[in-house]
C-alpha positions in Angstrom: 57.4 124.4 149.5 59.6 126.3 147.0 62.6 124.4 148.4 60.9 121.1 147.8 60.1 122.0 144.2 63.6 123.1 143.6 64.9 119.8 145.1 62.6 117.8 142.7 63.8 119.8 139.7 67.5 119.1 140.7 66.7 115.4 141.1 65.1 115.3 137.7 68.0 117.0 136.0 70.5 114.8 137.9 68.7 111.6 136.7 68.8 112.9 133.2 72.5 113.7 133.3 73.3 110.3 134.8 71.2 108.5 132.1 72.9 110.4 129.3 76.3 109.7 130.7 75.7 106.0 131.2 74.3 105.7 127.7 76.9 107.7 125.9 80.1 107.0 127.9 82.6 104.8 126.0 84.8 102.1 127.2 82.8 100.2 129.8 85.2 97.3 129.8 88.9 98.0 128.9 91.8 95.5 128.8 94.4 93.9 126.6 94.1 96.4 123.8 90.3 95.9 123.7 87.6 98.4 124.7 83.8 97.7 124.7 80.9 99.9 125.3 77.1 99.8 124.6 77.5 100.9 121.0 80.9 99.6 119.7 83.8 97.2 120.2 87.2 98.6 119.6 90.5 96.8 119.5 94.0 98.2 119.1 96.5 96.7 116.6 99.7 95.0 117.8 101.6 98.2 117.0 99.4 100.1 119.4 98.6 103.0 117.2 95.6 101.8 115.0 92.2 101.3 116.5 89.6 99.2 114.8 86.0 99.7 115.9 82.9 97.7 115.0 79.3 98.2 116.0 78.4 95.9 118.9 74.7 95.5 118.1 74.9 92.0 116.8 73.5 90.3 119.9 69.8 90.4 120.6 70.4 91.1 124.3 72.6 94.1 123.5 70.0 95.5 121.2 67.4 95.2 123.9 69.8 97.0 126.4 70.2 99.8 123.9 66.5 100.1 123.4 65.7 100.2 127.1 68.4 102.8 127.7 66.9 105.0 125.0 63.4 104.4 126.5 64.6 105.3 129.9 65.9 108.6 128.6 62.7 109.3 126.7 60.6 108.6 129.8 62.8 110.8 132.0 62.6 113.7 129.5 58.8 113.3 129.3 58.6 113.2 133.1 60.5 116.4 133.5 58.4 118.1 130.8 55.2 116.9 132.4 56.4 118.1 135.8 56.9 121.6 134.5 53.5 121.5 132.7 51.7 120.2 135.8 53.6 122.7 138.0 51.9 125.6 136.2 48.5 124.0 135.5 47.6 122.1 138.7 45.7 123.7 141.5 47.5 124.3 144.7 47.9 120.9 146.5 47.4 118.9 143.3 49.2 115.6 142.9 51.9 114.9 140.2 50.6 111.4 139.3 51.4 111.5 135.6 55.0 112.8 136.3 55.5 110.0 138.8 54.2 107.3 136.4 56.7 108.4 133.7 59.5 108.5 136.2 58.6 105.0 137.4 58.6 103.8 133.8 62.0 105.3 133.3 63.3 103.5 136.4 61.7 100.3 135.3 63.3 100.5 131.9 66.7 101.1 133.5 66.3 98.2 135.9 65.2 95.9 133.1 68.3 96.9 131.2 70.7 96.3 134.1 69.0 93.0 135.0 69.0 91.8 131.4 72.8 92.6 131.3 73.4 90.6 134.5 71.3 87.6 133.3 73.1 86.9 130.1 75.5 84.0 130.1 79.2 85.0 130.2 79.8 83.2 126.8 77.3 85.6 125.1 79.0 88.6 126.6 
């Protein structure tokens, strides 16, 4: 039983790390002196040494992707916190329903974000 709880904790932490990395990482699309990520668009000058960066939150779909990524992180942190709270307060054999609901909400937010990004027309990207 202790091994199962340790596995669940490791899974929670791994999900949080992956969510933080996928939200923070820069340069999702790189090419021809141009780099784009969730938060900014950067382009390199013709000389190759000056980089101009602008915020990329002008599109509504991109703002919704940013919001759902943040919601996903919040739900995952709440899920981990509630898991620890329930671990020490539930009776033996109790169910972790609340933790599961928040983890499902985190996954749903993440899936909504990725499907929203796939559903946008290529001209809007």
